[in-house]
N, CA, C and O atoms as a MOPAC input file, in Angstrom:
PM7 MOZYME 1SCF
protein

 N      3.36200 1   -37.94100 1   -23.41500 1
 C      2.22600 1   -36.98600 1   -23.31800 1
 C      1.70100 1   -36.97000 1   -24.75400 1
 O      2.48100 1   -37.02200 1   -25.70500 1
 N      0.45000 1   -36.90100 1   -24.89700 1
 C     -0.19200 1   -36.77500 1   -26.21000 1
 C     -0.32100 1   -35.28500 1   -26.67000 1
 O     -0.30200 1   -35.01500 1   -27.87100 1
 N     -0.44400 1   -34.38800 1   -25.77700 1
 C     -0.47300 1   -32.88900 1   -26.02300 1
 C     -1.98200 1   -32.44400 1   -26.26100 1
 O     -2.27400 1   -31.39100 1   -26.82900 1
 N     -2.83700 1   -33.28400 1   -25.80700 1
 C     -4.36900 1   -32.84900 1   -25.96400 1
 C     -4.71600 1   -31.59400 1   -24.92800 1
 O     -4.12800 1   -31.38700 1   -23.86600 1
 N     -5.68300 1   -30.89300 1   -25.41700 1
 C     -6.09300 1   -29.75100 1   -24.48300 1
 C     -6.48600 1   -30.42100 1   -23.12800 1
 O     -6.77000 1   -31.61800 1   -23.07600 1
 N     -6.49300 1   -29.67600 1   -22.12900 1
 C     -6.65300 1   -30.09300 1   -20.79700 1
 C     -8.20300 1   -30.65300 1   -20.69700 1
 O     -8.45000 1   -31.64600 1   -20.01300 1
 N     -9.09200 1   -30.04300 1   -21.32800 1
 C    -10.49700 1   -30.48800 1   -21.19300 1
 C    -10.76200 1   -31.76600 1   -21.97400 1
 O    -11.87000 1   -32.28700 1   -21.85400 1
 N     -9.82300 1   -32.33200 1   -22.78300 1
 C    -10.09900 1   -33.49000 1   -23.52800 1
 C     -9.42500 1   -34.58600 1   -22.71800 1
 O     -8.26200 1   -34.46900 1   -22.33100 1
 N    -10.14000 1   -35.60300 1   -22.48000 1
 C     -9.51400 1   -36.80300 1   -21.74600 1
 C     -9.37800 1   -37.93900 1   -22.85300 1
 O    -10.03300 1   -38.01500 1   -23.89200 1
 N     -8.46300 1   -38.73800 1   -22.43900 1
 C     -8.18000 1   -39.94200 1   -23.34500 1
 C     -9.23300 1   -40.93800 1   -23.02500 1
 O     -9.23800 1   -41.55500 1   -21.95900 1
 N    -10.16100 1   -41.09700 1   -23.99400 1
 C    -11.29600 1   -42.11300 1   -23.75200 1
 C    -11.01900 1   -43.34700 1   -24.51500 1
 O    -11.66300 1   -44.34200 1   -24.18200 1
 N    -10.19800 1   -43.44800 1   -25.45000 1
 C     -9.96000 1   -44.62400 1   -26.27000 1
 C     -8.52400 1   -44.89400 1   -26.40900 1
 O     -7.73400 1   -43.99400 1   -26.69100 1
 N     -8.17200 1   -46.09400 1   -26.22100 1
 C     -6.76800 1   -46.59100 1   -26.27100 1
 C     -6.78400 1   -47.32800 1   -27.74200 1
 O     -7.83500 1   -47.63200 1   -28.30700 1
 N     -5.55400 1   -47.55800 1   -28.25200 1
 C     -5.45000 1   -48.18700 1   -29.56000 1
 C     -6.21500 1   -49.45600 1   -29.55300 1
 O     -6.95300 1   -49.68200 1   -30.51200 1
 N     -6.12600 1   -50.30200 1   -28.59300 1
 C     -6.88900 1   -51.50000 1   -28.57400 1
 C     -8.39500 1   -51.39500 1   -28.81100 1
 O     -9.02800 1   -52.32000 1   -29.31900 1
 N     -8.90800 1   -50.33300 1   -28.46000 1
 C    -10.43100 1   -50.14000 1   -28.58200 1
 C    -10.66600 1   -49.99700 1   -30.06000 1
 O    -11.83900 1   -50.06300 1   -30.42600 1
 N     -9.74300 1   -49.81500 1   -30.95300 1
 C    -10.07700 1   -49.74100 1   -32.30100 1
 C     -9.66400 1   -50.90600 1   -33.07200 1
 O     -9.69300 1   -50.86500 1   -34.30100 1
 N     -9.24100 1   -52.04800 1   -32.37300 1
 C     -8.92700 1   -53.20600 1   -33.02700 1
 C     -9.90400 1   -53.85900 1   -33.95500 1
 O     -9.58100 1   -54.47200 1   -34.97400 1
 N    -11.17500 1   -53.67100 1   -33.50100 1
 C    -12.26200 1   -54.24800 1   -34.31800 1
 C    -12.26500 1   -53.73400 1   -35.77400 1
 O    -12.55000 1   -54.44800 1   -36.73500 1
 N    -11.92700 1   -52.44300 1   -35.84800 1
 C    -11.91800 1   -51.83700 1   -37.19200 1
 C    -11.11400 1   -52.55500 1   -38.15500 1
 O    -11.48600 1   -52.59800 1   -39.32800 1
 N     -9.98500 1   -53.15900 1   -37.75700 1
 C     -9.07500 1   -53.80700 1   -38.66300 1
 C     -9.25500 1   -55.44700 1   -38.49300 1
 O     -8.59300 1   -56.16200 1   -39.24500 1
 N     -9.96100 1   -55.93300 1   -37.71300 1
 C    -10.15600 1   -57.30400 1   -37.48300 1
 C    -10.88300 1   -58.11500 1   -38.75700 1
 O    -10.79000 1   -59.32500 1   -38.96800 1
 N    -11.56800 1   -57.22200 1   -39.48300 1
 C    -12.24900 1   -57.88000 1   -40.68100 1
 C    -12.45200 1   -56.80900 1   -41.69700 1
 O    -12.57400 1   -55.65000 1   -41.30000 1
 N    -12.50300 1   -57.09600 1   -43.02900 1
 C    -12.73700 1   -56.22500 1   -44.03800 1
 C    -14.02700 1   -55.47600 1   -43.89900 1
 O    -14.13600 1   -54.26400 1   -44.08200 1
 N    -15.08300 1   -56.36400 1   -43.53200 1
 C    -16.43100 1   -55.77000 1   -43.49900 1
 C    -16.66600 1   -54.64600 1   -42.65200 1
 O    -17.29000 1   -53.66100 1   -43.04800 1
 N    -16.11500 1   -54.77000 1   -41.31300 1
 C    -16.20500 1   -53.55400 1   -40.42400 1
 C    -15.46300 1   -52.35500 1   -40.80100 1
 O    -15.87000 1   -51.20600 1   -40.62900 1
 N    -14.39700 1   -52.67600 1   -41.30400 1
 C    -13.60400 1   -51.31200 1   -41.69500 1
 C    -14.28300 1   -50.65000 1   -42.93300 1
 O    -14.35100 1   -49.42600 1   -43.04300 1
 N    -14.73700 1   -51.44200 1   -43.77900 1
 C    -15.51200 1   -50.78100 1   -44.88100 1
 C    -16.78100 1   -49.96200 1   -44.35900 1
 O    -17.13200 1   -48.88600 1   -44.84400 1
 N    -17.43300 1   -50.62800 1   -43.28600 1
 C    -18.64100 1   -49.86000 1   -42.79600 1
 C    -18.14600 1   -48.71000 1   -42.01300 1
 O    -18.86600 1   -47.71300 1   -42.06500 1
 N    -17.22500 1   -48.64300 1   -41.39800 1
 C    -16.60500 1   -47.43700 1   -40.65900 1
 C    -16.20200 1   -46.47300 1   -41.65200 1
 O    -16.47900 1   -45.30000 1   -41.40500 1
 N    -15.58700 1   -46.74600 1   -42.75600 1
 C    -15.21000 1   -45.90600 1   -43.83400 1
 C    -16.53100 1   -45.15600 1   -44.28800 1
 O    -16.53200 1   -43.93300 1   -44.42600 1
 N    -17.53000 1   -45.84600 1   -44.49000 1
 C    -18.90300 1   -45.32800 1   -44.99300 1
 C    -19.45100 1   -44.26200 1   -44.16300 1
 O    -19.94000 1   -43.23800 1   -44.64100 1
 N    -19.36300 1   -44.52200 1   -42.85100 1
 C    -19.74600 1   -43.39600 1   -41.79400 1
 C    -18.82400 1   -42.12000 1   -42.00300 1
 O    -19.26900 1   -40.97200 1   -41.96600 1
 N    -17.61200 1   -42.41200 1   -42.20700 1
 C    -16.65800 1   -41.12400 1   -42.31000 1
 C    -17.04700 1   -40.50500 1   -43.58700 1
 O    -17.21200 1   -39.28500 1   -43.57300 1
 N    -17.22800 1   -41.16500 1   -44.72400 1
 C    -17.63200 1   -40.50800 1   -46.01400 1
 C    -18.98400 1   -39.80600 1   -45.75400 1
 O    -19.13600 1   -38.65100 1   -46.15000 1
 N    -19.94200 1   -40.44200 1   -45.12200 1
 C    -21.17700 1   -39.57800 1   -44.93100 1
 C    -20.95100 1   -38.31400 1   -44.20200 1
 O    -21.58500 1   -37.30300 1   -44.50500 1
 N    -19.98500 1   -38.32900 1   -43.15800 1
 C    -19.68600 1   -37.08500 1   -42.60700 1
 C    -19.17400 1   -36.04500 1   -43.51800 1
 O    -19.44800 1   -34.84900 1   -43.41600 1
 N    -18.37600 1   -36.60000 1   -44.46000 1
 C    -17.72900 1   -35.58600 1   -45.43100 1
 C    -18.78000 1   -34.93700 1   -46.41400 1
 O    -18.72800 1   -33.77700 1   -46.82200 1
 N    -19.75700 1   -35.89000 1   -46.73300 1
 C    -20.91400 1   -35.31400 1   -47.55500 1
 C    -21.78400 1   -34.32500 1   -46.75700 1
 O    -22.16900 1   -33.24400 1   -47.20100 1
 N    -22.06600 1   -34.83800 1   -45.46400 1
 C    -22.96100 1   -34.03400 1   -44.67500 1
 C    -22.21100 1   -32.55100 1   -44.35500 1
 O    -22.87700 1   -31.51600 1   -44.36700 1
 N    -21.02800 1   -32.55000 1   -44.12100 1
 C    -20.34800 1   -31.33400 1   -43.87500 1
 C    -20.28700 1   -30.28000 1   -45.09100 1
 O    -20.35700 1   -29.05700 1   -44.96400 1
 N    -20.15100 1   -30.96000 1   -46.23900 1
 C    -20.10200 1   -30.30700 1   -47.49800 1
 C    -21.43500 1   -29.68100 1   -47.84600 1
 O    -21.50400 1   -28.52900 1   -48.27600 1
 N    -22.43300 1   -30.40900 1   -47.66700 1
 C    -23.76000 1   -29.93600 1   -47.91000 1
 C    -24.22800 1   -28.78100 1   -46.97100 1
 O    -24.90500 1   -27.82000 1   -47.33800 1
 N    -23.77600 1   -29.00700 1   -45.72600 1
 C    -24.01300 1   -27.79600 1   -44.76400 1
 C    -23.21900 1   -26.59000 1   -45.16700 1
 O    -23.64800 1   -25.45500 1   -44.96000 1
 N    -22.06900 1   -26.82400 1   -45.73900 1
 C    -21.24000 1   -25.62500 1   -46.02900 1
 C    -21.87300 1   -24.93300 1   -47.31400 1
 O    -21.66400 1   -23.74500 1   -47.55900 1
 N    -22.65700 1   -25.74600 1   -48.11700 1
 C    -23.38600 1   -25.11400 1   -49.26700 1
 C    -24.36400 1   -24.06400 1   -48.58400 1
 O    -24.42300 1   -22.89200 1   -48.95300 1
 N    -25.01700 1   -24.52200 1   -47.69800 1
 C    -26.12900 1   -23.63000 1   -46.98900 1
 C    -25.47800 1   -22.44600 1   -46.45100 1
 O    -25.88300 1   -21.32200 1   -46.75000 1
 N    -24.37400 1   -22.65900 1   -45.58100 1
 C    -23.65500 1   -21.56200 1   -45.02200 1
 C    -23.18800 1   -20.55900 1   -46.02800 1
 O    -23.16900 1   -19.35800 1   -45.75600 1
 N    -22.80000 1   -21.04500 1   -47.22100 1
 C    -22.24800 1   -20.11400 1   -48.11500 1
 C    -23.36100 1   -19.13700 1   -48.77400 1
 O    -23.04600 1   -18.10400 1   -49.36600 1
 N    -24.59200 1   -19.54300 1   -48.62000 1
 C    -25.72100 1   -18.60800 1   -49.05100 1
 C    -25.99800 1   -17.56200 1   -48.07700 1
 O    -26.75900 1   -16.63000 1   -48.33900 1
 N    -25.30600 1   -17.71200 1   -46.77800 1
 C    -25.66000 1   -16.73700 1   -45.89900 1
 C    -26.86800 1   -16.88600 1   -45.03000 1
 O    -27.20100 1   -16.04900 1   -44.19000 1
 N    -27.53800 1   -18.06000 1   -45.29300 1
 C    -28.77900 1   -18.50000 1   -44.64700 1
 C    -28.86400 1   -20.05100 1   -44.63700 1
 O    -29.12300 1   -20.74400 1   -45.62000 1
 N    -28.63600 1   -20.44100 1   -43.52400 1
 C    -28.75000 1   -21.98700 1   -43.30300 1
 C    -29.96400 1   -22.58400 1   -43.63700 1
 O    -30.07900 1   -23.79800 1   -43.80900 1
 N    -30.99200 1   -21.67400 1   -43.74900 1
 C    -32.38300 1   -22.25200 1   -43.98900 1
 C    -32.73700 1   -21.79800 1   -45.35100 1
 O    -33.93400 1   -21.71400 1   -45.62600 1
 N    -31.75600 1   -21.46200 1   -46.33100 1
 C    -32.02400 1   -20.98000 1   -47.69900 1
 C    -32.98500 1   -21.85600 1   -48.30200 1
 O    -32.69500 1   -23.05200 1   -48.33700 1
 N    -34.24200 1   -21.41700 1   -48.85300 1
 C    -35.15600 1   -22.29800 1   -49.41800 1
 C    -34.65100 1   -22.75300 1   -50.83900 1
 O    -34.93400 1   -23.88400 1   -51.23600 1
 N    -33.94900 1   -21.93700 1   -51.56700 1
 C    -33.53400 1   -22.26900 1   -52.88400 1
 C    -32.47400 1   -23.45400 1   -52.80400 1
 O    -32.51000 1   -24.43300 1   -53.55000 1
 N    -31.55100 1   -23.25000 1   -51.83400 1
 C    -30.49700 1   -24.33200 1   -51.54200 1
 C    -31.17700 1   -25.68700 1   -51.10800 1
 O    -30.78500 1   -26.77500 1   -51.52900 1
 N    -32.24600 1   -25.52900 1   -50.21800 1
 C    -33.07200 1   -26.55600 1   -49.77400 1
 C    -33.70500 1   -27.39600 1   -50.91700 1
 O    -33.73300 1   -28.62700 1   -50.92700 1
 N    -34.18700 1   -26.61700 1   -51.83800 1
 C    -34.76900 1   -27.27800 1   -53.10000 1
 C    -33.64300 1   -27.99500 1   -53.89700 1
 O    -33.83900 1   -29.13300 1   -54.32400 1
 N    -32.57600 1   -27.40700 1   -54.08500 1
 C    -31.32400 1   -28.11600 1   -54.77200 1
 C    -31.05800 1   -29.40100 1   -54.01600 1
 O    -30.89700 1   -30.43700 1   -54.66100 1
 N    -30.99900 1   -29.40600 1   -52.61000 1
 C    -30.71500 1   -30.61000 1   -52.03800 1
 C    -31.87500 1   -31.71400 1   -52.15400 1
 O    -31.63300 1   -32.91000 1   -52.31000 1
 N    -33.07800 1   -31.20400 1   -52.06600 1
 C    -34.16300 1   -32.08800 1   -52.39700 1
 C    -34.13700 1   -32.76000 1   -53.80900 1
 O    -34.42000 1   -33.93900 1   -54.02100 1
 N    -33.72500 1   -31.76000 1   -54.82400 1
 C    -33.83700 1   -32.33300 1   -56.11000 1
 C    -32.69100 1   -33.24500 1   -56.39200 1
 O    -32.91500 1   -34.29200 1   -56.99900 1
 N    -31.50500 1   -32.94700 1   -56.01200 1
 C    -30.30400 1   -33.76200 1   -56.46500 1
 C    -29.86900 1   -34.67700 1   -55.41600 1
 O    -29.17100 1   -35.61800 1   -55.79200 1
 N    -30.16200 1   -34.58100 1   -54.09500 1
 C    -29.80800 1   -35.63200 1   -53.13700 1
 C    -31.08100 1   -36.54700 1   -52.56500 1
 O    -31.03600 1   -37.77700 1   -52.58000 1
 N    -32.03100 1   -35.92000 1   -52.14500 1
 C    -33.02700 1   -36.78300 1   -51.39000 1
 C    -34.01200 1   -37.34400 1   -52.36800 1
 O    -34.52300 1   -38.42100 1   -52.06000 1
 N    -34.38400 1   -36.74500 1   -53.57400 1
 C    -35.51900 1   -37.29500 1   -54.39100 1
 C    -34.95400 1   -37.93000 1   -55.60300 1
 O    -35.72900 1   -38.39200 1   -56.44000 1
 N    -33.64400 1   -37.99500 1   -55.77700 1
 C    -33.16800 1   -38.54900 1   -56.97300 1
 C    -32.95500 1   -40.05200 1   -56.83100 1
 O    -32.97100 1   -40.81100 1   -57.80000 1
 N    -32.74000 1   -40.47400 1   -55.47600 1
 C    -32.58100 1   -41.91400 1   -55.31000 1
 C    -31.53100 1   -42.55300 1   -56.21100 1
 O    -30.42400 1   -42.05600 1   -56.42000 1
 N    -31.96100 1   -43.65900 1   -56.70700 1
 C    -30.96000 1   -44.54100 1   -57.51900 1
 C    -31.17100 1   -44.29000 1   -58.98100 1
 O    -31.07700 1   -45.20400 1   -59.80000 1
 N    -31.48100 1   -42.94900 1   -59.34300 1
 C    -31.69800 1   -42.69400 1   -60.80500 1
 C    -30.36400 1   -42.37400 1   -61.53000 1
 O    -30.30200 1   -42.56100 1   -62.74600 1
 N    -29.20800 1   -41.86200 1   -60.78900 1
 C    -28.10000 1   -41.63400 1   -61.38800 1
 C    -26.95200 1   -42.10000 1   -60.30800 1
 O    -27.28800 1   -42.34200 1   -59.14900 1
 N    -25.74700 1   -42.20200 1   -60.68000 1
 C    -24.69200 1   -42.47400 1   -59.79300 1
 C    -24.56500 1   -41.39400 1   -58.66000 1
 O    -24.48600 1   -40.20600 1   -58.97300 1
 N    -24.54600 1   -41.77400 1   -57.41300 1
 C    -24.41100 1   -40.75100 1   -56.33200 1
 C    -23.31500 1   -39.64600 1   -56.63400 1
 O    -23.54900 1   -38.46600 1   -56.37100 1
 N    -22.14500 1   -40.04100 1   -57.17900 1
 C    -21.22400 1   -38.98700 1   -57.27400 1
 C    -21.61000 1   -38.00300 1   -58.32500 1
 O    -21.25300 1   -36.83000 1   -58.21600 1
 N    -22.34700 1   -38.43000 1   -59.37600 1
 C    -22.86700 1   -37.51900 1   -60.34600 1
 C    -23.86400 1   -36.61500 1   -59.90000 1
 O    -23.88600 1   -35.45100 1   -60.29800 1
 N    -24.77300 1   -37.12000 1   -59.01800 1
 C    -25.73000 1   -36.30400 1   -58.38200 1
 C    -25.21500 1   -35.29500 1   -57.43800 1
 O    -25.72000 1   -34.17400 1   -57.39300 1
 N    -24.24000 1   -35.64200 1   -56.69000 1
 C    -23.50900 1   -34.66300 1   -55.87600 1
 C    -22.83900 1   -33.53400 1   -56.74700 1
 O    -22.92600 1   -32.35400 1   -56.40900 1
 N    -22.19000 1   -33.92400 1   -57.84200 1
 C    -21.65200 1   -32.94700 1   -58.75500 1
 C    -22.62100 1   -32.02300 1   -59.32600 1
 O    -22.29100 1   -30.85800 1   -59.54700 1
 N    -23.96700 1   -32.51800 1   -59.62200 1
 C    -24.95200 1   -31.58500 1   -60.08200 1
 C    -25.42700 1   -30.71000 1   -58.89900 1
 O    -25.80300 1   -29.55500 1   -59.10000 1
 N    -25.41200 1   -31.20100 1   -57.79800 1
 C    -25.80700 1   -30.31700 1   -56.64900 1
 C    -24.80300 1   -29.25700 1   -56.18900 1
 O    -25.11200 1   -28.09500 1   -55.92600 1
 N    -23.59700 1   -29.76100 1   -56.12000 1
 C    -22.46200 1   -28.75300 1   -55.51900 1
 C    -21.57900 1   -28.21300 1   -56.85300 1
 O    -20.81100 1   -27.26300 1   -56.70000 1
 N    -21.70700 1   -28.77600 1   -57.98900 1
 C    -20.87400 1   -28.35800 1   -59.12600 1
 C    -19.36700 1   -28.80200 1   -59.09600 1
 O    -18.49900 1   -28.27100 1   -59.78900 1
 N    -19.15900 1   -29.79600 1   -58.25000 1
 C    -17.72900 1   -30.28800 1   -57.99600 1
 C    -17.76900 1   -31.53300 1   -57.18400 1
 O    -18.85500 1   -31.91500 1   -56.74800 1
 N    -16.70200 1   -32.18300 1   -56.94800 1
 C    -16.72500 1   -33.34500 1   -56.18700 1
 C    -16.69000 1   -32.95100 1   -54.69200 1
 O    -16.26500 1   -31.84400 1   -54.36500 1
 N    -17.14700 1   -33.87600 1   -53.75300 1
 C    -17.02800 1   -33.58700 1   -52.22300 1
 C    -15.61100 1   -32.99500 1   -51.93500 1
 O    -14.60900 1   -33.28900 1   -52.58700 1
 N    -15.64600 1   -32.13100 1   -50.88900 1
 C    -14.53900 1   -31.53600 1   -50.29400 1
 C    -14.34100 1   -32.04400 1   -48.87100 1
 O    -15.15200 1   -31.69100 1   -48.01500 1
 N    -13.28800 1   -32.87300 1   -48.54000 1
 C    -13.03700 1   -33.21800 1   -47.20300 1
 C    -12.80400 1   -32.09200 1   -46.21100 1
 O    -13.01500 1   -32.27000 1   -45.01100 1
 N    -12.36700 1   -30.92800 1   -46.70100 1
 C    -12.02900 1   -29.85900 1   -45.98300 1
 C    -13.09500 1   -29.44900 1   -44.89200 1
 O    -12.75800 1   -29.22100 1   -43.73000 1
 N    -14.36000 1   -29.37100 1   -45.31900 1
 C    -15.39600 1   -29.03100 1   -44.46000 1
 C    -15.63500 1   -29.94700 1   -43.22200 1
 O    -16.02300 1   -29.49400 1   -42.14500 1
 N    -15.36500 1   -31.33400 1   -43.45900 1
 C    -15.47900 1   -32.24600 1   -42.36600 1
 C    -14.31500 1   -32.04800 1   -41.38400 1
 O    -14.49900 1   -32.08000 1   -40.16700 1
 N    -13.17500 1   -31.85400 1   -41.91300 1
 C    -11.97000 1   -31.61500 1   -41.07600 1
 C    -12.12000 1   -30.36000 1   -40.17900 1
 O    -11.81600 1   -30.39100 1   -38.98700 1
 N    -12.61900 1   -29.21600 1   -40.81800 1
 C    -13.02500 1   -28.12900 1   -40.08800 1
 C    -13.96500 1   -28.35800 1   -39.08000 1
 O    -13.81400 1   -27.75600 1   -38.01600 1
 N    -15.05900 1   -29.24200 1   -39.24600 1
 C    -16.05000 1   -29.53300 1   -38.38400 1
 C    -15.57600 1   -30.20300 1   -37.18400 1
 O    -16.10200 1   -30.07500 1   -36.07800 1
 N    -14.42100 1   -31.02000 1   -37.48200 1
 C    -13.90900 1   -31.80000 1   -36.24100 1
 C    -12.72800 1   -31.03200 1   -35.71400 1
 O    -11.92700 1   -31.60000 1   -34.97200 1
 N    -12.56600 1   -29.69000 1   -36.07800 1
 C    -11.47500 1   -28.90700 1   -35.64300 1
 C     -9.97200 1   -29.55300 1   -35.71400 1
 O     -9.07100 1   -29.36800 1   -34.89500 1
 N     -9.92500 1   -30.37800 1   -36.92600 1
 C     -8.64300 1   -30.87600 1   -37.29700 1
 C     -7.76700 1   -29.91600 1   -38.01800 1
 O     -6.53900 1   -29.97700 1   -37.95000 1
 N     -8.46800 1   -28.95500 1   -38.76800 1
 C     -7.74500 1   -27.84900 1   -39.38400 1
 C     -8.40600 1   -26.60500 1   -39.30000 1
 O     -9.61700 1   -26.58300 1   -39.08000 1
 N     -7.73300 1   -25.53300 1   -39.45500 1
 C     -8.39700 1   -24.17200 1   -39.17900 1
 C     -9.55100 1   -23.94100 1   -40.31900 1
 O     -9.43200 1   -24.46300 1   -41.42800 1
 N    -10.48500 1   -23.26300 1   -40.03200 1
 C    -11.58000 1   -22.91600 1   -40.85100 1
 C    -10.94700 1   -21.97400 1   -41.91800 1
 O    -10.13900 1   -21.10500 1   -41.59300 1
 N    -11.35000 1   -22.18300 1   -43.22600 1
 C    -10.91600 1   -21.41600 1   -44.21800 1
 C    -11.75100 1   -20.18100 1   -44.51700 1
 O    -11.41800 1   -19.41500 1   -45.42100 1

């Protein structure tokens, strides 16, 4: 028994994930998707922290440091300018209900 909640059914067996490890290219691509989820959840948390997920000042910060900065600086530096720190995986883990919300 895996111990999953009754409403969650086993959809994937370990063999379904074999393609992730069959080549370096696919595994790297999958990692990029996960990292994008980390960034997405952290940016959304920034909006939630304002008390207004449609906060215009926060939206302007995202536009300035994320969307319109393009390749002008290293992406990690742009994120630090936006958030004032490195990305935090905690928000993605909370979004996926892998840890309790802080």
